[in-house]
C-alpha positions as CSV (number, residue, x, y, z in Angstrom):
1,M,50.3,2.9,-18.3
2,S,53.2,4.6,-16.6
3,T,52.4,5.5,-12.9
4,S,55.5,7.7,-12.6
5,R,53.5,10.8,-13.8
6,S,52.4,13.6,-11.5
7,V,49.2,15.5,-11.4
8,L,48.2,18.7,-9.6
9,V,44.5,19.0,-8.7
10,I,43.4,22.6,-7.9
11,G,40.3,22.6,-5.7
12,G,39.0,20.1,-3.1
13,G,35.3,20.0,-3.8
14,A,33.4,17.0,-5.3
15,A,35.1,17.0,-8.7
16,G,38.7,17.6,-7.4
17,S,38.3,15.0,-4.6
18,A,36.9,12.4,-7.0
19,A,39.7,12.9,-9.6
20,T,42.3,12.7,-6.8
21,I,40.9,9.5,-5.4
22,L,40.6,7.8,-8.8
23,L,44.1,8.8,-10.0
24,R,45.7,7.7,-6.8
25,R,44.0,4.4,-7.1
26,A,45.9,4.0,-10.4
27,G,49.2,4.8,-8.7
28,I,49.6,8.3,-10.1
29,A,51.2,10.8,-7.8
30,V,48.7,13.6,-7.0
31,D,49.0,16.8,-5.1
32,L,45.8,18.6,-4.2
33,I,45.6,22.2,-3.2
34,E,42.6,23.9,-1.7
35,A,42.3,27.6,-1.2
36,K,40.2,27.3,2.0
37,D,42.1,26.5,5.2
38,D,39.2,24.4,6.5
39,W,38.7,22.6,3.1
40,N,35.1,23.8,3.1
41,A,34.3,21.1,5.7
42,A,31.4,23.0,7.3
43,A,30.1,25.0,4.3
44,G,26.6,24.5,2.9
45,S,23.2,23.2,4.1
46,G,22.0,20.2,2.2
47,I,22.5,18.4,-1.1
48,T,20.3,16.2,-3.3
49,L,22.2,13.4,-4.9
50,Q,20.5,11.7,-7.9
51,G,21.4,8.1,-8.8
52,N,24.1,9.0,-11.3
53,A,25.9,10.9,-8.6
54,L,25.6,7.8,-6.3
55,R,27.0,5.6,-9.1
56,V,30.3,7.7,-9.0
57,L,30.4,7.8,-5.2
58,R,30.2,4.0,-5.2
59,E,33.1,3.9,-7.7
60,L,35.0,6.1,-5.3
61,G,34.4,3.5,-2.5
62,V,32.4,5.9,-0.3
63,W,28.8,4.7,-1.0
64,D,28.5,2.9,2.3
65,Q,29.3,6.1,4.2
66,V,27.0,8.2,2.0
67,E,24.2,5.7,2.5
68,K,24.6,5.8,6.3
69,S,24.9,9.6,6.5
70,G,21.9,10.5,4.2
71,L,18.4,9.4,3.6
72,G,17.3,7.6,0.4
73,F,13.9,8.1,-1.3
74,G,12.4,7.4,-4.6
75,S,9.7,9.9,-5.4
76,V,9.0,13.7,-5.6
77,G,5.7,15.4,-4.6
78,I,4.1,18.4,-6.2
79,T,2.0,20.5,-3.9
80,T,0.0,23.7,-3.9
81,P,1.3,26.5,-1.7
82,D,-1.2,25.5,1.1
83,G,0.5,22.0,1.2
84,T,-2.2,20.0,-0.7
85,V,-0.4,17.2,-2.6
86,L,-1.3,17.3,-6.3
87,H,0.9,14.6,-7.6
88,V,3.6,12.1,-6.5
89,A,5.9,10.9,-9.2
90,D,8.4,8.1,-9.0
91,D,12.0,9.2,-9.6
92,L,14.0,7.5,-12.3
93,R,16.9,5.5,-10.9
94,T,19.6,7.1,-13.0
95,G,22.3,5.2,-11.2
96,G,20.8,1.8,-12.0
97,D,18.3,-0.3,-10.2
98,D,20.7,-1.3,-7.4
99,L,21.0,2.2,-6.1
100,P,18.3,4.6,-4.7
101,A,16.8,7.1,-7.1
102,T,17.8,9.9,-4.7
103,V,19.7,10.4,-1.5
104,G,19.5,13.7,0.5
105,M,22.3,14.5,2.9
106,Q,23.9,17.4,4.7
107,R,26.5,18.9,2.4
108,P,29.2,19.1,5.2
109,A,28.7,15.4,5.7
110,L,29.5,14.6,2.1
111,Q,32.5,16.9,2.1
112,R,33.9,15.2,5.2
113,I,33.5,11.8,3.6
114,L,35.3,12.9,0.5
115,I,38.1,14.6,2.6
116,D,38.6,11.3,4.5
117,A,38.8,9.4,1.2
118,V,41.3,11.8,-0.3
119,R,43.5,11.6,2.9
120,A,43.3,7.8,2.7
121,S,44.4,7.7,-0.9
122,G,47.8,9.0,0.0
123,A,47.5,12.2,-2.0
124,A,49.6,15.2,-0.8
125,V,47.2,17.9,0.4
126,R,48.0,21.5,1.0
127,L,45.3,23.8,2.4
128,G,45.2,27.6,2.2
129,V,47.3,27.5,-1.0
130,R,46.5,28.8,-4.4
131,A,48.3,28.4,-7.8
132,T,49.6,31.8,-8.8
133,S,50.9,30.9,-12.3
134,L,50.7,28.0,-14.8
135,D,53.6,28.0,-17.3
136,Q,53.7,25.6,-20.3
137,S,56.3,25.2,-23.0
138,A,55.6,24.0,-26.6
139,D,58.9,22.1,-26.4
140,E,58.2,20.0,-23.3
141,P,54.8,18.6,-22.1
142,G,53.9,19.6,-18.6
143,V,53.2,22.6,-16.4
144,T,55.4,24.5,-14.0
145,V,53.2,25.8,-11.2
146,R,54.0,28.6,-8.8
147,F,52.1,28.7,-5.5
148,S,51.0,31.4,-3.1
149,D,53.3,30.0,-0.4
150,G,56.3,30.6,-2.6
151,D,56.8,27.0,-3.7
152,A,57.1,26.0,-7.4
153,R,56.8,22.5,-8.9
154,R,56.4,20.9,-12.3
155,Y,53.6,18.5,-13.1
156,D,52.7,16.3,-16.1
157,L,49.1,17.5,-15.8
158,V,47.0,20.1,-13.9
159,I,43.3,19.6,-13.3
160,G,41.4,22.7,-12.6
161,A,38.5,21.9,-10.2
162,D,38.3,25.3,-8.6
163,G,34.6,26.0,-9.1
164,L,32.4,28.6,-10.7
165,A,34.9,31.5,-10.2
166,S,37.8,29.3,-11.5
167,A,41.1,31.2,-11.6
168,T,42.5,28.2,-13.6
169,R,39.9,28.8,-16.3
170,A,40.9,32.4,-16.6
171,S,44.6,31.7,-16.5
172,I,44.5,29.5,-19.6
173,G,42.6,32.0,-21.6
174,I,39.1,30.7,-21.4
175,T,37.0,33.9,-21.1
176,D,33.6,32.4,-20.4
177,R,32.1,33.5,-17.1
178,P,28.9,32.5,-15.2
179,E,25.8,34.5,-15.9
180,P,22.9,35.0,-13.5
181,T,19.6,33.5,-14.7
182,G,17.4,35.9,-12.8
183,M,16.5,33.7,-9.8
184,A,18.0,33.4,-6.3
185,I,17.6,30.8,-3.6
186,W,17.4,30.9,0.2
187,R,18.5,27.7,1.9
188,I,18.6,26.4,5.5
189,A,19.3,23.1,7.3
190,A,16.6,22.4,9.8
191,P,15.0,19.5,11.9
192,R,13.0,17.1,9.8
193,P,9.2,16.8,10.5
194,A,8.4,13.1,11.0
195,G,6.2,13.1,7.9
196,V,8.8,14.4,5.5
197,T,10.1,11.3,3.6
198,R,10.8,12.8,0.1
199,T,11.3,16.1,-1.7
200,D,8.1,18.1,-2.1
201,L,7.9,21.1,-4.4
202,A,5.4,23.9,-4.3
203,Y,5.2,26.1,-7.3
204,G,3.5,29.5,-6.9
205,G,2.8,31.7,-3.8
206,P,5.2,34.5,-3.0
207,A,8.2,32.5,-4.2
208,Y,8.7,30.7,-7.5
209,I,9.5,27.4,-5.8
210,A,9.4,26.3,-2.2
211,G,10.8,22.9,-1.5
212,Y,12.6,20.7,1.0
213,C,14.7,17.5,1.0
214,P,15.2,15.1,3.9
215,T,18.9,14.7,4.7
216,G,18.9,12.2,7.5
217,E,16.8,10.6,10.2
218,D,16.3,14.0,11.9
219,T,17.3,16.6,9.4
220,L,16.3,18.3,6.1
221,Y,17.2,21.3,4.1
222,A,14.6,23.7,2.9
223,Y,14.7,26.3,0.2
224,V,12.6,29.0,-1.4
225,V,13.4,30.6,-4.8
226,E,12.7,34.2,-5.6
227,A,13.7,36.8,-8.2
228,R,17.3,37.8,-8.0
229,R,18.0,40.9,-6.0
230,D,21.2,42.9,-5.4
231,R,23.0,41.1,-2.7
232,A,24.3,44.4,-1.3
233,S,20.7,45.5,-0.6
234,I,20.1,42.5,1.8
235,P,22.0,42.9,5.1
236,P,23.2,39.4,6.2
237,A,21.7,40.0,9.7
238,S,18.2,40.0,8.0
239,Y,18.6,36.7,6.2
240,A,16.5,34.7,8.6
241,D,13.7,37.3,8.5
242,E,13.9,37.4,4.6
243,M,13.6,33.6,4.2
244,R,10.9,33.3,7.0
245,G,8.9,36.1,5.4
246,L,8.6,34.0,2.2
247,A,8.3,30.6,3.9
248,R,5.5,31.6,6.2
249,H,3.0,31.7,3.3
250,Y,3.3,27.9,2.7
251,G,1.3,25.2,4.4
252,G,1.7,21.5,4.9
253,F,5.0,20.9,6.7
254,W,6.2,24.4,6.2
255,P,5.0,26.0,9.4
256,E,7.0,23.4,11.4
257,I,10.1,24.1,9.2
258,T,9.6,27.9,9.3
259,A,9.6,27.9,13.1
260,H,13.3,27.0,12.9
261,I,14.3,29.8,10.5
262,T,15.7,32.1,13.2
263,D,19.5,32.3,12.9
264,P,20.6,34.4,10.0
265,E,24.1,32.8,10.1
266,K,22.5,29.5,9.2
267,V,20.7,30.9,6.1
268,N,22.4,30.9,2.8
269,Y,21.5,33.2,-0.1
270,T,22.8,32.6,-3.6
271,W,21.9,33.5,-7.2
272,F,21.2,30.9,-9.8
273,D,23.9,30.9,-12.4
274,R,24.5,29.4,-15.8
275,L,27.8,28.4,-17.4
276,L,28.6,26.1,-20.3
277,V,32.1,26.4,-21.9
278,E,32.0,25.3,-25.5
279,G,34.8,24.3,-27.8
280,S,37.3,22.5,-25.4
281,W,37.9,22.2,-21.7
282,H,41.7,22.2,-21.9
283,R,44.8,24.1,-23.0
284,G,47.8,22.0,-23.4
285,R,48.3,20.0,-20.1
286,V,45.7,22.0,-18.1
287,V,42.2,20.5,-18.1
288,L,39.1,21.7,-16.4
289,V,36.3,19.7,-14.6
290,G,33.1,20.5,-12.8
291,D,31.7,23.9,-12.1
292,A,34.8,25.4,-13.7
293,V,33.3,24.6,-17.1
294,H,29.6,24.1,-16.5
295,C,27.0,25.2,-13.9
296,C,23.2,25.0,-14.0
297,P,20.4,26.1,-11.7
298,P,19.5,23.4,-9.1
299,T,16.1,22.8,-10.8
300,L,17.3,19.3,-11.7
301,A,19.7,18.8,-8.7
302,Q,22.5,17.8,-11.1
303,G,25.3,20.1,-10.2
304,A,27.4,17.8,-8.1
305,A,26.4,14.7,-10.2
306,L,27.8,16.2,-13.4
307,S,31.0,17.3,-11.6
308,L,31.5,13.8,-10.2
309,E,30.9,12.3,-13.7
310,D,33.5,14.7,-15.2
311,A,36.2,13.4,-12.8
312,W,35.2,9.8,-13.4
313,V,35.4,10.0,-17.2
314,L,38.6,12.0,-17.2
315,A,40.3,9.6,-14.8
316,Q,39.2,6.6,-17.0
317,L,40.9,8.2,-20.0
318,L,44.0,9.2,-18.2
319,T,44.6,5.8,-16.7
320,A,43.7,3.8,-19.8
321,G,46.9,4.5,-21.7
322,D,50.3,6.4,-21.8
323,T,49.4,9.2,-24.2
324,W,48.1,12.4,-22.6
325,D,47.5,14.5,-25.6
326,D,45.0,16.8,-27.3
327,A,43.1,13.8,-28.7
328,L,42.5,12.4,-25.2
329,F,41.3,15.7,-23.9
330,L,39.1,16.2,-26.9
331,T,37.5,12.8,-26.3
332,Y,36.9,13.8,-22.7
333,Y,35.2,17.0,-23.8
334,E,33.0,15.4,-26.5
335,R,31.8,12.7,-24.1
336,R,31.0,15.2,-21.4
337,I,29.5,18.1,-23.5
338,A,26.9,15.7,-25.1
339,R,25.7,14.9,-21.6
340,V,26.1,18.2,-19.8
341,R,24.6,20.5,-22.5
342,P,21.0,19.1,-22.3
343,V,21.1,19.2,-18.5
344,V,22.2,22.8,-18.4
345,E,19.7,23.8,-21.0
346,A,16.8,22.0,-19.3
347,S,17.7,23.4,-15.9
348,V,17.8,26.9,-17.3
349,Q,14.5,26.4,-19.2
350,I,12.6,25.2,-16.2
351,G,13.6,28.3,-14.3
352,Q,12.8,30.5,-17.2
353,W,9.3,29.1,-17.5
354,Q,8.8,30.1,-13.8
355,L,10.2,33.6,-14.4
356,D,8.0,34.1,-17.5
357,G,4.9,32.7,-15.7
358,V,4.2,30.0,-18.4
359,R,1.3,28.1,-16.9
360,D,1.2,25.3,-19.4
361,A,4.9,24.5,-19.4
362,D,5.7,20.8,-19.5
363,V,8.1,20.8,-16.6
364,P,7.5,17.1,-15.7
365,G,8.0,16.0,-19.3
366,L,11.3,18.0,-19.7
367,M,12.5,16.7,-16.4
368,G,11.7,13.1,-17.3
369,R,13.3,13.3,-20.7
370,T,16.5,14.8,-19.4
371,M,16.8,12.4,-16.4
372,A,16.3,9.5,-18.8
373,L,19.5,10.5,-20.6
374,L,21.4,10.3,-17.3
375,R,20.6,6.6,-16.8
376,E,23.2,5.7,-19.4
377,L,26.8,5.5,-18.3
378,P,28.6,8.9,-18.8
């Protein structure tokens, strides 16, 4: 294929970084813009990466750094609120038998790894910059982009990877917006008790779910899930008190974790949202990836994995031939929607069962069936 083409990637998260790295590897000129001046290098607490996410990270050439920065494990425990272990299940290796089933790591560590890889790829990166308009003509393929810094440039393709509140999605006339599912999550990064070697989940108690995931030799991130509340009613200064008030009711390793929930600035509170754009993920030469077109509650820990897969599949199609047309973007959509839809639906269903208090719900069965689909290549 011709490598003289140019691509603009809007957004420097997992999907945008992955697309940039893969397109640059094929010799395509890529500009990446990111609205945040710090490239979100310090944002977030922890992240659970299933094998299908690790498979893409290996394709990006960053698996060695990810493996060294995180902690791999292969099972999940189900406990009572007092910490009694009821069941331990082996996780399915969705990335293949040569990768761990799961790696937990600190989200800022993953972001820094991806930032370094984007820089090394030779992409042109501009931080603190947004796209203010995307203009396309029926007579000539391509997109003229105007930027918040006053610049204007023309590209053969624009990839919108600007997340859940995507301005790119809105600018091309896709009106879908994320919807809250009714749950919210408190998260914090904390020291890891020596006995925590996997994710454990407690269902019940004052929260719907209380869980933790090891993210390194000495660290973990912990979370508790409750019913969604008006954010404005919760002063940020009270975040540690709010999370600690829920976490203190859990036993096992929780008392040791709860002792470190003291700084409200280290506690993150977000709603669970759902989004699935149906029909197509492009308009002309503007195509969307990642959270801009799909988002699911973290009940299956698949948000980043699906976004990374989007970038991988799209890059494969773009670099396989010279024709960037509606047929190519339809192929991209059809490959991805068949995989993304069951994950979004299952993630939402698991949360809804919790909200509805369904005691005989087959959560392990639904998880297992959905994760089995992800073992196949995207």
